ROKELO-263572 format. One record per residue (C-alpha): residue in one letter; y, x, z. Coordinates in steps of 0.5 Angstrom, whole numbers. Each point is the difference from the previous one (the first is absolute). Layout:
<recs>
+------+-------+-------+-------+
| code |    yy |    xx |    zz |
+------+-------+-------+-------+
|    A |     Y |     X |     Z |
...
+------+-------+-------+-------+
</recs>
This chain:
<recs>
+------+-------+-------+-------+
| code |    yy |    xx |    zz |
+------+-------+-------+-------+
|    M |   210 |   253 |   257 |
|    D |    -7 |    -4 |     2 |
|    Q |     5 |    -6 |     0 |
|    T |     3 |     1 |    -6 |
|    R |    -7 |     1 |    -3 |
|    N |    -1 |    -7 |     2 |
|    H |     6 |    -3 |    -3 |
|    I |    -2 |     2 |    -6 |
|    G |    -6 |    -2 |     0 |
|    T |     2 |    -7 |     2 |
|    T |     6 |     1 |    -5 |
|    A |    -7 |     1 |    -5 |
|    G |    -3 |    -6 |     2 |
|    V |     6 |    -5 |     0 |
|    L |     1 |     2 |    -7 |
|    L |    -8 |     0 |    -3 |
|    A |     0 |    -7 |     3 |
|    A |     7 |    -1 |    -2 |
|    I |    -2 |     2 |    -8 |
|    A |    -8 |    -3 |     1 |
|    W |     4 |    -8 |     2 |
|    S |     5 |     1 |    -6 |
|    T |    -4 |     1 |    -6 |
|    Y |    -6 |    -4 |     3 |
|    P |     0 |    -6 |    -5 |
|    C |     2 |    -7 |     1 |
|    H |    -2 |     2 |     8 |
|    G |     5 |    -7 |     2 |
|    A |    -2 |    -4 |    -4 |
|    R |    -7 |     2 |     0 |
|    A |     1 |    -2 |     8 |
|    Q |     4 |    -7 |    -1 |
|    A |    -6 |    -2 |    -6 |
|    A |    -6 |     1 |     6 |
|    D |     5 |    -3 |     5 |
|    S |     1 |    -6 |    -4 |
|    G |    -7 |    -3 |    -1 |
|    N |     2 |    -1 |    -8 |
|    S |    -6 |     3 |    -4 |
|    S |     5 |     0 |    -6 |
|    P |     4 |     8 |     0 |
|    T |     8 |    -1 |     2 |
|    T |     1 |     6 |    -4 |
|    I |    -3 |     3 |    -7 |
|    V |     0 |     6 |    -4 |
|    W |     2 |    -1 |    -7 |
|    S |     4 |     4 |    -6 |
|    G |    -1 |     6 |     5 |
|    M |     4 |    -4 |     5 |
|    E |    -1 |    -3 |     6 |
|    W |     2 |    -8 |     0 |
|    N |     1 |    -5 |     6 |
|    V |    -4 |    -6 |    -2 |
|    K |     4 |    -7 |     2 |
|    S |    -3 |    -6 |     4 |
|    G |     3 |    -6 |     4 |
|    T |     2 |    -8 |    -1 |
|    G |     6 |    -2 |    -2 |
|    E |     3 |     6 |    -1 |
|    G |     5 |     1 |    -7 |
|    P |     0 |     1 |    -6 |
|    G |    -1 |    -8 |     0 |
|    P |    -2 |     0 |     5 |
|    N |    -7 |     1 |     0 |
|    V |    -7 |     2 |     3 |
|    W |    -1 |     7 |    -1 |
|    S |    -7 |     3 |     1 |
|    A |    -3 |     7 |    -1 |
|    A |    -5 |    -2 |    -3 |
|    N |     3 |    -2 |    -6 |
|    T |     1 |     8 |    -1 |
|    F |    -4 |     5 |    -3 |
|    V |    -1 |     6 |    -4 |
|    D |    -6 |     0 |    -4 |
|    A |    -5 |     6 |    -3 |
|    D |     4 |     1 |    -5 |
|    G |     6 |     1 |     5 |
|    D |     4 |    -6 |    -3 |
|    L |     4 |    -4 |     5 |
|    H |    -2 |    -8 |     0 |
|    L |     4 |    -4 |     3 |
|    T |    -1 |    -8 |     1 |
|    I |     0 |    -7 |     2 |
|    A |    -5 |    -3 |     2 |
|    N |    -3 |    -8 |     3 |
|    V |    -3 |     2 |     6 |
|    G |    -1 |    -7 |     4 |
|    G |     5 |    -3 |    -3 |
|    V |     5 |     5 |     2 |
|    W |     3 |     4 |    -6 |
|    Y |     1 |     7 |     3 |
|    C |     4 |     6 |    -4 |
|    A |     1 |     7 |    -1 |
|    E |     5 |     5 |     2 |
|    I |     0 |     9 |     1 |
|    S |     6 |     4 |     2 |
|    S |     0 |     8 |     0 |
|    T |     0 |     4 |     6 |
|    L |     5 |     4 |    -3 |
|    T |     7 |    -1 |    -2 |
|    F |     3 |     2 |    -6 |
|    G |     7 |     2 |    -3 |
|    F |     3 |     0 |    -7 |
|    G |    -5 |     2 |    -6 |
|    T |    -4 |    -5 |    -5 |
|    F |    -5 |    -5 |     3 |
|    Q |    -6 |    -1 |    -5 |
|    W |    -6 |    -6 |     1 |
|    Q |    -6 |     0 |    -6 |
|    V |    -2 |    -7 |     0 |
|    Q |    -6 |    -2 |    -3 |
|    S |    -1 |    -8 |     1 |
|    A |     5 |    -5 |    -5 |
|    V |     5 |    -1 |     4 |
|    D |     3 |    -5 |    -5 |
|    Q |    -7 |    -5 |     2 |
|    L |     3 |    -1 |     7 |
|    D |     0 |    -7 |     2 |
|    P |     7 |    -2 |     2 |
|    N |     0 |     0 |     6 |
|    V |    -3 |     6 |     1 |
|    V |     4 |     8 |     0 |
|    L |    -1 |     6 |     0 |
|    G |     5 |     4 |     4 |
|    L |     1 |     8 |    -1 |
|    F |     6 |     3 |     4 |
|    V |     3 |     5 |     5 |
|    Y |     2 |    -5 |     6 |
|    G |     4 |     2 |     6 |
|    P |    -3 |     1 |     7 |
|    T |     5 |    -6 |     5 |
|    A |     3 |     7 |     2 |
|    L |     5 |     1 |    -6 |
|    G |     2 |    -8 |     0 |
|    P |    -3 |    -7 |     0 |
|    D |    -4 |    -3 |    -5 |
|    G |     3 |    -1 |    -7 |
|    T |     3 |     7 |     1 |
|    H |    -3 |     8 |    -3 |
|    E |    -5 |    -3 |    -5 |
|    F |    -2 |     1 |    -8 |
|    D |    -4 |    -5 |    -3 |
|    I |    -5 |     0 |    -5 |
|    E |    -4 |    -8 |    -1 |
|    Y |    -3 |    -3 |    -4 |
|    S |     0 |    -8 |     1 |
|    R |     3 |    -7 |    -3 |
|    F |     1 |    -1 |     7 |
|    G |    -3 |    -6 |     0 |
|    S |     2 |    -2 |    -8 |
|    T |    -4 |    -1 |    -5 |
|    T |     4 |     4 |    -5 |
|    G |     6 |     4 |     0 |
|    D |     1 |     7 |     1 |
|    N |    -6 |     4 |     4 |
|    G |     3 |     7 |     1 |
|    W |     4 |     0 |     5 |
|    W |     5 |     7 |     3 |
|    T |     4 |    -1 |     6 |
|    V |     4 |     5 |     5 |
|    F |     4 |    -2 |     6 |
|    P |     5 |     3 |     3 |
|    N |     1 |     5 |     6 |
|    V |     3 |    -6 |     4 |
|    Q |    -1 |    -8 |     2 |
|    V |     5 |    -5 |    -4 |
|    T |    -1 |    -7 |    -2 |
|    P |     0 |    -2 |    -5 |
|    P |    -5 |     6 |    -2 |
|    L |     2 |     5 |    -4 |
|    L |    -4 |     2 |    -4 |
|    G |    -2 |     5 |    -6 |
|    Q |    -6 |    -4 |    -5 |
|    S |    -2 |     0 |    -6 |
|    H |    -6 |    -5 |    -3 |
|    Y |    -3 |     1 |    -6 |
|    P |    -6 |    -4 |    -4 |
|    L |    -6 |     4 |     0 |
|    V |    -7 |    -1 |    -5 |
|    L |    -4 |     5 |     0 |
|    G |    -6 |     0 |    -6 |
|    V |    -6 |     3 |    -1 |
|    D |     0 |     6 |     5 |
|    P |     2 |    -4 |     8 |
|    T |     2 |     7 |     3 |
|    T |     7 |     1 |     1 |
|    T |     3 |     6 |     3 |
|    A |     7 |    -3 |     6 |
|    R |     6 |     5 |     1 |
|    F |     6 |     2 |     4 |
|    A |     5 |     6 |    -1 |
|    W |     3 |     0 |     8 |
|    A |     6 |     4 |    -1 |
|    S |     6 |     1 |     5 |
|    T |     5 |    -5 |    -4 |
|    N |    -6 |    -5 |    -5 |
|    V |    -7 |    -2 |     0 |
|    A |    -2 |     0 |    -7 |
|    F |    -6 |    -5 |    -1 |
|    E |    -6 |     1 |    -6 |
|    T |    -6 |    -4 |    -2 |
|    M |    -5 |     3 |    -5 |
|    A |    -6 |    -2 |    -4 |
|    G |    -6 |     4 |     2 |
|    F |    -1 |     6 |     5 |
|    Q |     7 |     3 |    -1 |
|    P |    -1 |     7 |     4 |
|    A |     7 |     3 |     4 |
|    G |     6 |     1 |    -4 |
|    S |    -3 |    -3 |    -6 |
|    N |     5 |    -6 |    -3 |
|    A |    -7 |    -2 |    -5 |
|    S |    -1 |    -6 |    -2 |
|    A |     5 |    -4 |     4 |
|    I |     1 |    -7 |     1 |
|    H |     6 |    -1 |     3 |
|    S |     6 |     4 |     4 |
|    W |     5 |    -1 |     4 |
|    T |     6 |     4 |     5 |
|    Y |     3 |    -2 |     5 |
|    R |     8 |     4 |     2 |
|    P |     3 |    -4 |     5 |
|    A |     8 |     2 |     0 |
|    D |    -2 |     2 |     8 |
|    P |    -7 |     2 |     0 |
|    S |     2 |     3 |     8 |
|    T |    -1 |    -7 |     2 |
|    T |    -4 |    -3 |    -7 |
|    I |    -5 |     5 |     0 |
|    C |    -5 |     3 |     6 |
|    Q |     2 |     7 |     2 |
|    S |    -6 |     1 |     5 |
|    P |    -7 |     0 |    -1 |
|    M |    -4 |    -5 |     1 |
|    P |    -8 |    -2 |    -1 |
|    V |    -4 |    -2 |    -7 |
|    H |    -2 |    -8 |     2 |
|    M |    -6 |    -3 |    -5 |
|    N |    -1 |    -7 |     2 |
|    L |    -4 |    -7 |    -5 |
|    W |     3 |    -6 |     4 |
|    L |     2 |    -7 |    -2 |
|    Y |     6 |    -2 |    -2 |
|    H |     2 |    -5 |     7 |
|    G |    -7 |     1 |     3 |
|    S |    -2 |    -6 |    -5 |
|    P |    -8 |     0 |    -3 |
|    P |    -1 |     3 |    -7 |
|    T |     2 |    -6 |    -5 |
|    N |    -7 |     2 |    -3 |
|    G |    -4 |     0 |     7 |
|    E |    -3 |     6 |    -1 |
|    G |     1 |     6 |     3 |
|    A |     3 |     6 |    -3 |
|    E |    -1 |     8 |    -1 |
|    V |     5 |     6 |    -2 |
|    V |    -3 |     7 |    -2 |
|    I |     5 |     6 |     1 |
|    H |    -3 |     6 |    -3 |
|    N |     5 |     5 |     3 |
|    F |     7 |     1 |     4 |
|    S |     4 |     6 |    -1 |
|    F |     6 |     3 |     2 |
|    T |     4 |     6 |    -3 |
|    P |     7 |     3 |     3 |
|    S |     6 |     0 |    -2 |
|    S |     3 |     6 |    -4 |
|    T |     7 |    -1 |     1 |
|    G |     4 |    -3 |     6 |
|    P |    -1 |     0 |     7 |
|    P |    -7 |     3 |     1 |
|    P |    -6 |    -6 |     1 |
|    V |    -3 |    -1 |     8 |
|    T |    -7 |    -1 |     1 |
|    A |    -1 |     0 |     7 |
|    P |    -5 |    -4 |     4 |
|    A |     2 |    -8 |     2 |
|    L |     4 |    -2 |     6 |
|    A |    -7 |    -3 |     2 |
|    G |    -6 |     2 |     0 |
|    D |     2 |     7 |     1 |
|    G |    -1 |     1 |     7 |
|    R |    -5 |     5 |     0 |
|    Y |     5 |     5 |    -4 |
|    I |     5 |    -2 |     5 |
|    L |    -4 |     3 |     6 |
|    A |    -2 |     7 |    -4 |
|    A |     7 |     1 |    -1 |
|    C |     2 |    -1 |     7 |
|    L |    -6 |     5 |     3 |
|    M |     1 |     4 |    -5 |
|    G |     7 |     1 |     3 |
|    L |    -2 |     0 |     6 |
|    G |    -5 |     6 |    -1 |
|    I |     6 |     3 |    -3 |
|    I |     4 |    -1 |     7 |
|    W |    -5 |     3 |     5 |
|    S |    -2 |     5 |    -5 |
|    A |     6 |     3 |     0 |
|    R |     3 |    -1 |     8 |
|    A |    -7 |     3 |     1 |
|    L |     3 |     6 |    -4 |
|    A |     6 |     0 |     3 |
|    T |    -3 |     0 |     7 |
|    S |    -5 |     6 |    -2 |
|    R |     6 |     5 |    -2 |
|    V |     4 |    -2 |     7 |
|    T |    -6 |     1 |     5 |
|    R |     0 |     6 |    -4 |
|    F |     6 |     4 |     1 |
|    I |     2 |    -4 |     5 |
|    A |    -4 |    -3 |     5 |
|    P |    -4 |     6 |     5 |
|    R |    -6 |     1 |    -1 |
|    R |    -5 |    -3 |     6 |
|    P |    -7 |     4 |     2 |
|    P |    -7 |    -3 |    -3 |
|    S |    -2 |    -3 |     7 |
|    E |     7 |    -4 |     0 |
|    G |    -2 |    -5 |    -6 |
|    P |     4 |    -2 |    -6 |
+------+-------+-------+-------+
</recs>
């Protein structure tokens, strides 16, 4: 009986440790930030979610140089993405969600005038599959605002990348001219289903589900959605970067303020998936393993106790356990 109590007590401790580890916020990210000696955060919290902040040199898109210092959340809760020249080097900004999302509606309320971006500046609002899903050029849905180096032409772009890599790329794409009025605010949205992806841009801040003040819309309906539309959950990304890594034509930095991001799961079709992303979720995996071991240990302890009780002969107290 004492041995059984010890097993159960140890099991309870393991379970409590697992729960504490899994619920402790940003444990892995904070440890990484401390080890790296970088004063800028490797994660931020915005719109009720945790986001990874990109940093590095010569990475795409672009390629560009990325700095965590170019991303911050202000006192009003708005997200700022910036491009800045520091010591002759242009630094860009990108964040990605620590969660992955499946079928549903993805929406951004953008405060800045995205129709006035420098020709070499690109704002991207998109979902992009991790390398486990496939190589670059696959598993991606893009909302982009840019003229991609041109002084004229359309500045609103929607792109759907397929599930498989082909040459030339098999893209679903639409673009349009975006001209805003006195109010620079916009709402960008796409609804992802298994058979189609529906994009829309609206003037002003519109609530989820509203189609008021629509500027432009497009729905991608391929003949073979199983290969041309991603069917797996993906993280959300937002970035502000330089086309081909070229400096802004006006020689000035850039900033875009995003007021809000929201996700509404699909009410029809396959259920959406919202789960920890492949990267950065070690604490959840460890917690699950520890809890599983605890359950197995507890079950074995109870089974041993029952066998001892009904089969094993009782020993005199002097013989010990």
